[in-house]
C-alpha positions as CSV (number, residue, x, y, z in Angstrom):
1,M,-15.2,-35.9,-17.5
2,S,-16.5,-32.4,-16.9
3,P,-16.5,-30.0,-19.9
4,L,-13.9,-27.3,-20.3
5,P,-15.0,-24.0,-18.7
6,K,-15.8,-21.4,-21.3
7,V,-13.4,-18.5,-21.6
8,A,-14.2,-15.2,-23.3
9,I,-11.2,-13.2,-24.5
10,V,-12.4,-9.6,-24.7
11,I,-10.2,-7.0,-26.4
12,L,-11.2,-3.4,-25.8
13,N,-10.1,-1.5,-28.9
14,W,-9.7,2.3,-29.4
15,N,-8.1,3.3,-32.8
16,G,-6.0,0.2,-32.6
17,Q,-6.2,-1.3,-36.0
18,K,-2.5,-1.7,-36.3
19,Y,-2.4,-3.7,-33.1
20,L,-5.4,-5.9,-34.2
21,E,-3.6,-6.6,-37.5
22,Q,-0.4,-7.5,-35.7
23,F,-1.6,-9.4,-32.6
24,L,-5.1,-10.8,-33.2
25,P,-3.7,-13.8,-35.2
26,F,-1.8,-14.9,-32.1
27,V,-5.0,-14.7,-30.0
28,L,-6.9,-16.8,-32.5
29,S,-4.1,-19.4,-32.5
30,T,-4.7,-20.1,-28.7
31,H,-4.8,-23.8,-28.0
32,Y,-8.0,-23.9,-25.9
33,A,-11.2,-25.7,-27.1
34,N,-13.9,-23.7,-25.4
35,M,-13.2,-20.0,-26.0
36,E,-14.7,-17.0,-27.7
37,V,-12.8,-14.0,-29.0
38,I,-14.7,-10.7,-28.8
39,V,-13.6,-7.1,-29.7
40,A,-15.4,-4.3,-28.0
41,D,-14.8,-1.1,-30.0
42,N,-14.7,2.1,-27.9
43,G,-15.9,4.5,-30.7
44,S,-12.8,4.2,-32.9
45,A,-12.3,6.8,-35.6
46,D,-9.9,4.6,-37.6
47,N,-10.8,1.6,-39.8
48,S,-10.8,-0.9,-36.9
49,V,-14.4,-2.2,-37.3
50,N,-14.3,-2.4,-41.0
51,F,-11.0,-4.3,-40.9
52,L,-12.5,-6.8,-38.4
53,Q,-15.7,-7.2,-40.5
54,K,-13.7,-7.8,-43.7
55,N,-10.9,-10.0,-42.3
56,Y,-12.4,-11.8,-39.3
57,P,-16.1,-12.2,-39.9
58,G,-16.3,-14.9,-37.2
59,I,-15.3,-12.6,-34.5
60,R,-18.1,-11.0,-32.4
61,I,-17.8,-7.2,-32.4
62,I,-19.5,-5.0,-29.8
63,C,-19.5,-1.3,-30.9
64,F,-19.9,1.7,-28.8
65,K,-20.6,5.1,-30.3
66,E,-18.1,6.9,-28.0
67,N,-14.9,6.3,-26.1
68,Y,-16.1,5.0,-22.7
69,G,-12.5,4.6,-21.4
70,F,-11.1,1.3,-20.0
71,A,-13.4,1.1,-17.0
72,K,-16.8,1.8,-18.5
73,G,-15.9,0.2,-21.8
74,Y,-15.3,-3.1,-20.2
75,N,-18.2,-2.8,-17.8
76,E,-20.6,-2.2,-20.7
77,A,-19.1,-4.9,-22.9
78,L,-19.1,-7.6,-20.2
79,K,-22.8,-7.1,-19.5
80,L,-23.3,-8.6,-22.9
81,V,-20.9,-11.6,-22.5
82,K,-21.8,-14.9,-20.9
83,S,-18.8,-17.1,-20.0
84,D,-17.3,-18.8,-17.0
85,Y,-14.2,-16.7,-17.2
86,Y,-13.2,-13.4,-18.8
87,V,-9.8,-12.5,-20.2
88,L,-9.5,-8.7,-20.4
89,L,-6.7,-8.4,-23.0
90,N,-5.1,-5.3,-24.4
91,S,-4.9,-5.1,-28.1
92,D,-1.1,-4.6,-28.0
93,V,-0.3,-8.1,-26.4
94,E,1.3,-11.1,-28.1
95,V,0.1,-14.3,-26.5
96,Q,1.6,-17.8,-26.7
97,P,-0.5,-20.8,-28.0
98,N,-0.8,-22.4,-24.5
99,W,-1.2,-19.3,-22.4
100,L,-4.8,-19.9,-21.3
101,G,-4.5,-23.4,-19.9
102,P,-2.4,-22.7,-16.8
103,M,-4.7,-19.8,-15.7
104,V,-7.8,-22.0,-16.1
105,D,-6.2,-24.8,-14.2
106,L,-5.2,-22.4,-11.4
107,L,-8.6,-20.9,-10.8
108,E,-10.3,-24.3,-11.2
109,S,-8.1,-25.6,-8.4
110,N,-9.4,-23.1,-5.8
111,S,-12.7,-21.4,-5.8
112,K,-11.3,-18.6,-3.6
113,I,-9.0,-17.5,-6.3
114,A,-11.0,-14.9,-8.2
115,A,-8.4,-13.6,-10.7
116,C,-4.9,-14.0,-11.9
117,Q,-2.4,-12.6,-14.4
118,P,0.2,-14.2,-16.6
119,K,3.9,-13.2,-16.5
120,V,4.0,-9.9,-18.5
121,L,7.2,-9.5,-20.5
122,S,8.2,-6.7,-22.8
123,Y,7.4,-7.2,-26.5
124,K,10.4,-5.0,-27.4
125,N,12.8,-7.0,-25.3
126,K,11.4,-10.4,-24.3
127,K,14.0,-11.0,-21.6
128,M,12.7,-8.1,-19.6
129,F,9.6,-7.7,-17.5
130,E,7.1,-5.1,-18.8
131,Y,5.9,-2.1,-16.7
132,A,2.2,-3.1,-16.7
133,G,2.2,-5.8,-14.1
134,A,5.5,-7.7,-14.6
135,A,5.1,-10.9,-12.5
136,G,2.3,-9.7,-10.3
137,G,1.2,-6.4,-8.7
138,W,1.8,-5.3,-5.1
139,L,0.9,-2.1,-3.2
140,D,2.9,-0.3,-0.5
141,K,1.6,1.3,2.7
142,Y,1.0,4.7,1.0
143,G,-0.8,3.2,-2.0
144,Y,2.1,3.2,-4.5
145,P,1.7,0.3,-6.9
146,F,4.8,-1.8,-7.8
147,A,5.3,-5.3,-9.0
148,K,7.5,-8.4,-8.8
149,G,10.0,-7.4,-11.5
150,R,9.2,-3.7,-11.6
151,I,9.8,-1.0,-9.1
152,F,8.6,2.4,-10.3
153,D,10.1,2.7,-13.8
154,I,12.9,0.1,-13.3
155,C,12.1,-3.3,-14.9
156,E,14.2,-6.3,-14.1
157,E,15.4,-9.1,-16.4
158,D,13.3,-12.2,-16.2
159,K,15.6,-15.0,-14.9
160,G,12.9,-17.2,-13.5
161,Q,13.2,-15.5,-10.1
162,Y,9.4,-15.0,-9.9
163,D,8.2,-18.2,-11.4
164,Q,6.3,-19.3,-8.3
165,S,2.5,-18.9,-8.5
166,E,1.5,-17.0,-5.3
167,P,-0.9,-14.4,-4.0
168,I,-0.5,-10.8,-5.2
169,F,-2.4,-7.6,-4.6
170,W,-3.5,-6.8,-8.1
171,A,-3.5,-8.4,-11.6
172,S,-2.6,-6.3,-14.6
173,G,-5.4,-4.9,-16.7
174,A,-3.2,-5.6,-19.8
175,S,-4.0,-9.3,-19.4
176,L,-6.5,-10.0,-16.6
177,F,-8.0,-13.4,-16.1
178,I,-11.1,-13.3,-13.9
179,R,-14.2,-15.3,-12.8
180,S,-17.2,-13.7,-14.5
181,S,-19.3,-14.2,-11.4
182,V,-16.8,-12.3,-9.2
183,F,-16.4,-9.5,-11.7
184,H,-20.2,-8.8,-11.5
185,E,-20.4,-9.5,-7.7
186,V,-18.0,-6.6,-6.9
187,K,-19.7,-4.5,-9.6
188,G,-16.8,-4.4,-12.0
189,F,-14.6,-1.4,-12.5
190,D,-15.2,2.0,-11.0
191,E,-16.3,4.0,-14.1
192,Y,-15.3,7.3,-12.4
193,F,-11.7,6.3,-12.9
194,F,-12.1,6.2,-16.8
195,A,-8.7,4.7,-17.1
196,H,-5.6,3.8,-15.0
197,Q,-5.5,1.9,-11.7
198,E,-9.1,0.7,-12.1
199,E,-7.8,-2.9,-12.0
200,I,-5.9,-2.2,-8.8
201,D,-9.1,-0.7,-7.2
202,M,-11.2,-3.7,-8.4
203,C,-8.6,-6.3,-7.1
204,W,-8.6,-4.5,-3.7
205,R,-12.4,-4.8,-3.6
206,I,-12.2,-8.4,-4.6
207,Q,-9.8,-9.2,-1.7
208,L,-12.0,-7.3,0.7
209,A,-14.8,-9.5,-0.4
210,G,-12.8,-12.6,0.7
211,Y,-11.2,-13.8,-2.5
212,K,-7.5,-14.0,-3.6
213,I,-5.6,-12.6,-6.6
214,Y,-2.7,-14.8,-7.9
215,S,0.2,-14.6,-10.3
216,C,0.4,-17.4,-12.9
217,P,3.9,-17.2,-14.3
218,A,3.4,-20.5,-16.3
219,A,1.4,-18.4,-18.7
220,V,3.5,-15.8,-20.6
221,V,2.5,-12.8,-22.7
222,Y,4.4,-10.0,-24.3
223,H,3.1,-6.4,-24.0
224,V,4.1,-3.4,-26.1
225,G,2.8,-0.9,-23.6
226,G,2.0,2.8,-23.9
227,G,-0.1,2.2,-27.0
228,T,-2.8,4.7,-26.0
229,L,-1.2,7.0,-23.4
230,P,2.6,6.6,-23.1
231,R,4.3,7.0,-19.8
232,G,5.1,10.7,-19.2
233,N,1.8,11.8,-20.8
234,S,0.2,14.6,-18.7
235,L,-3.3,13.0,-18.9
236,K,-1.9,9.7,-17.7
237,T,-0.1,11.5,-14.8
238,Y,-3.4,13.2,-13.9
239,L,-5.5,10.1,-14.0
240,N,-2.9,8.0,-12.0
241,F,-2.6,10.5,-9.2
242,R,-6.3,11.3,-9.0
243,N,-7.5,7.7,-9.2
244,N,-4.9,6.5,-6.7
245,R,-6.1,8.9,-4.0
246,I,-9.8,8.0,-4.7
247,M,-8.9,4.3,-4.4
248,L,-7.2,4.9,-1.0
249,S,-10.3,6.9,0.2
250,K,-12.7,4.1,-0.8
251,N,-10.9,1.0,0.4
252,L,-8.8,1.9,3.4
253,P,-10.3,1.5,6.9
254,Y,-10.9,4.8,8.6
255,S,-8.1,4.2,11.1
256,K,-5.5,4.2,8.3
257,K,-7.2,6.6,5.9
258,I,-7.0,9.6,8.4
259,W,-3.2,9.5,8.3
260,I,-2.3,7.8,4.9
261,V,-4.3,10.3,2.7
262,P,-2.7,13.4,4.3
263,A,0.7,11.7,4.0
264,R,0.1,11.1,0.3
265,N,-0.8,14.8,0.0
266,F,2.7,15.7,1.2
267,L,4.4,13.0,-0.9
268,D,2.5,14.1,-4.0
269,A,3.4,17.7,-3.4
270,L,7.1,16.7,-3.2
271,S,6.8,14.9,-6.4
272,A,5.1,17.8,-8.1
273,W,7.8,20.3,-7.0
274,K,10.6,17.9,-8.0
275,G,9.0,17.8,-11.5
276,L,8.7,21.5,-11.7
277,L,12.3,22.2,-10.5
278,S,13.6,19.7,-13.1
279,G,11.8,21.5,-15.8
280,D,8.7,19.4,-16.2
281,G,5.9,21.9,-15.8
282,G,3.3,19.6,-17.3
283,Y,3.9,17.1,-14.6
284,F,3.5,19.7,-11.9
285,V,0.3,20.9,-13.4
286,A,-1.1,17.4,-13.8
287,I,-0.6,16.6,-10.1
288,I,-2.2,19.9,-9.0
289,R,-5.2,19.1,-11.3
290,S,-5.5,15.6,-9.9
291,H,-5.7,17.0,-6.3
292,L,-8.4,19.5,-7.3
293,S,-10.3,16.8,-9.1
294,Y,-10.0,14.4,-6.1
295,T,-11.4,17.2,-3.8
296,K,-14.3,17.7,-6.2
297,W,-14.9,13.9,-6.1
298,W,-14.8,13.9,-2.3
299,F,-17.4,16.6,-1.9
300,F,-19.7,16.0,-4.9
301,Y,-19.1,12.8,-6.8
302,Q,-18.6,9.9,-4.4
303,H,-22.1,8.6,-5.3
304,K,-20.7,7.8,-8.8
305,S,-18.0,5.5,-7.5
306,V,-18.1,1.7,-6.7
307,F,-17.3,1.1,-3.1
308,P,-16.3,-2.3,-1.5
309,V,-19.2,-4.8,-1.0
310,T,-17.6,-5.8,2.3
311,K,-14.3,-5.2,4.1
312,K,-13.8,-8.6,5.8
313,G,-11.1,-10.1,3.6
314,N,-7.4,-10.2,4.4
315,L,-5.0,-8.5,1.9
316,S,-2.2,-10.3,0.2
317,G,0.6,-8.5,-1.8
318,Y,0.4,-5.5,0.6
319,S,3.7,-4.2,1.9
320,K,4.1,-2.1,5.0
321,K,7.3,-0.6,3.5
322,N,7.5,2.8,1.8
323,M,8.6,2.4,-1.8
324,I,9.7,6.0,-2.1
325,W,12.1,5.5,0.7
326,Q,13.3,2.1,-0.5
327,H,13.8,3.1,-4.1
328,F,14.9,6.7,-4.1
329,I,16.7,7.0,-0.8
330,K,18.1,3.5,-0.3
331,K,18.6,3.1,-4.0
332,R,17.0,-0.4,-4.2
333,K,15.9,-1.3,-7.7
334,H,14.7,-4.9,-7.5
335,F,11.6,-6.4,-5.8
336,D,13.6,-9.1,-4.0
337,E,16.1,-6.9,-2.4
338,I,13.3,-4.7,-1.0
339,M,10.9,-7.5,0.1
340,D,13.2,-10.2,1.4
341,E,12.7,-9.1,5.0
342,T,8.9,-9.3,4.8
343,K,8.1,-12.1,2.3
């Protein structure tokens, strides 16, 4: 009988002592014989490191002197971790005892599956899907991320409607299970992103390299969400809009890029003006800043980004539909009612 693959659960922490106190015991109660729990601290100013050293002396701690953000923080931490699989787990996630087994089994069953995510439900209402990934991430033709169980800000109730394990476009960074070899093969996260949508970009590059991303709803976690930057935060808006356009520019073939990127300019402008006219000046300014920053990246900083190793793979979880039209014009709120025609 072959030994169990090693799984390293790596929690990136930034001033999250309250979440470590609350959720680390659940992680340590995981029923899996060959795992290691590691906390990578991103220059926290709270008492996180002292708390871990005092209460969990057996946990390995990787300390950085500054906040590297999600992307560089994980890249630097995972250079120091040897394991068959990594789990990139947010500090504000409650896991169930048997959550790891189904994901290990899934990836062990097919070497072309590079990564997966569990079903992500809301910690505050455990019958509802959670914003960050729900039952598996998708992408529309203009680069707008959505998920099975979540269209824009509308989250569905979990009624078992997405309990089939199947290919998706992206796996949530809140609880990302990935082959260590593939993470390093595609050069990890794009550090220029700092935070937000870096997992979507990496999953896109993974698929272009010939691998698949899957949902694994047999594994379930509960995510608080918004622990660092809540939705509606201007910095989060800025990063999401900037990083999304960089992602499109890096990963789309030229034949699509020449019309999709200009179309996104128009759609982003509409969104910005809608925010301003509704009284949200911060939202308007954040989008304008994101476009200026994208332009600066295009002319001066592309060399700092991670581009696809190849572009030969076929994409799963990619919809040719326009989610703006489907959701805001046709008033469709659920994944199934939008996607039934194309699934």
